[in-house]
DOKOLZA-105789 format. One record per atom (N, C-alpha, C): residue in one letter; x, y, z. Coordinates in steps of 0.02 Angstrom, whole numbers, plus 50000, padded with zeros to 5 digits. Example, Ala and Ser with C-alpha at 12.3 -4.5 7.8 and 13.67 -1.06 7.14 Angstrom:
a506604971650390a506154977550390a506604983550390s506424988850354s506844994750357s506455000250394
END
This chain:
m403844617047528m404484619247555m404364622447623p404724620247676p404614623147742p404874630347746k404524634347787k404734641247796k405334641547842k405764646447828k406324647647873k406074651047935q406284648747992q406084651848055q406574657348071r406314663148085r406734668748103r406984667648174g407624668748183g407914668048249g408034660948270s407994656148223s408124649248243s408874648348256s409034643848300s409734642948318s409974636048299i410604635548285i410924629148270i411414627848327t411374621948355t411824620548411t412534619448386i413014620848428i413714620048412i413854612748394l413554608148429l413664601048416l413454599248345k412884601748322k412644600248255k413134603048202i413374609048213i413854611948165i414484607848164r414714605948223r415334602148228r415274595348194e414714591848205e414604585248175e414544585648100k414164590448076k414024590848004k414634593047964n414994597947989n415544600847950n416244599047976r416264595548031r416904593448061r417364599348077f417064604548104f417464610348126f417784608748193s418364611648205s418684610948269s418384616048318g418544615248381g418304620048431g418564627048417a419194627548394a419484634048378a419124637348319d418944633348269d418574635948212d417904638948234l417564635248277l416914637548301l416984643748344s417504644148384s417624650048425s417714656248382i418084655648329i418194661248282i417534663148248l417154658148227l416514659348194l416034663048240i415994660948303i415544664148351i415754671248366r416404672248377r416664678848392r416534683648333d416634681148272d416524685248213d415784687048207a415334682348219a414614683648215a414384688648267a414704688548326a414504693148379a414654700448361f415134701648318f415314708448299f414914711048239e414514706848208e414144708948148e413684714948160p413304715248216p412884721248227p413294727648231l413884727248261l414314733248265l414574735248196r414734730348155r414954731848087r414404735448048k413794733348059k413224736548025k413194743948045c413314745348109c413304752348132c413864756448101e414444753448093e415004756948064e414874758947991n414474755047957n414354756147886n413724760147871t413374762347921t412764766347909t412804772947946t412444777847920t412394784347953t411664786147964t411224781347955t410504782547962t410234778148018f409924781348068f409664777648126f408944779548139l408544774648160l407854775748180l407854777448253k407544783148270k407504785248341k406864782548371t406934778848425t406354776048461t406414777948535e405934775848574e405954777148646e406554773648679e406734767748653e407284763848681e407964766448660g408004769748604g408654772248580g408674772748504y409264771848477y409374772548405y409564765848375t409224763848322t409344757548287t409574759048216p410114755748193p410334757048125p409824754448074i409704758348022i409254756347969i409564757947901y409274755247850y409504756747782y409124762747756p409434766747712p409104772747686p408414771447655s408314765547626s407664764047595s407104763947647y407264762547711y406754762547764y406434769447770q406844774647763q406604781447769q406104783047713e406234780447654e405774781647598e405104778047608e405144772047637e404534768047649e404134770447710h404464773747757h404144776147819h404314783447830p404024787947790p404194795047795p404014798147863e403554795047901e403354797847965e403834796148021a404294791548009a404764789348060a405254794848078e405444795048142e405934799948164e406634797048151i407004800348107i407644797848084i408204802448108y408754799348129y409364803048146y409894801248094e410214806148067e410754804848019e411404807548047g411894803248052g412544805048078g412934798848096p413554799548117p413954793648133p413734790448198y413824783948202y413614780348263y414014782648324s414614785248313s415034787448369s414744793448406s414264797048375s413964802848408s413354800948450i413164794548450i412594792248489i412864789548556p412574791648613p412814789048677p412754781448678g413254778048706g413294770748706g412674767148731k412354769748783k411754766448810k411144767548767k411174772148720k410604773548676k410654769948609l411234766948594l411334763348531l411074756348539k410564754448501k410254747848506k410454743548447l410824738248462l411054733648411l410624727448410a410664723648356a410304717448351a410574712548404d410134708448432d410334703548482d410724697848449v411254695948481v411644690148459v411654685448519c411454679248508c411444674648565c411874668548549y412144665748601y412564659848596y412214654248633v412054648848598v411714643148628v412214637548635r412274635148694r412774629848706r412444623348721
END
């Protein structure tokens, strides 16, 4: 069984051909996917503090990495430029 590649992308054309989605359907799908990292921030209050900023993590991360510097609080209290979200890319 082949391994799943992390970060692999599927082109819009392949999705459209395989599932017969309209352009509007794909636009909604892409827009919804782009907001997923922000939704993750809204649902967590635990962030890993790094040199680059704050990344949302799950509470189990803190148990597995007790030496990590953790910030607990709402994402709205973190300055916008310091909040690091997962990358979302659009391949056309």
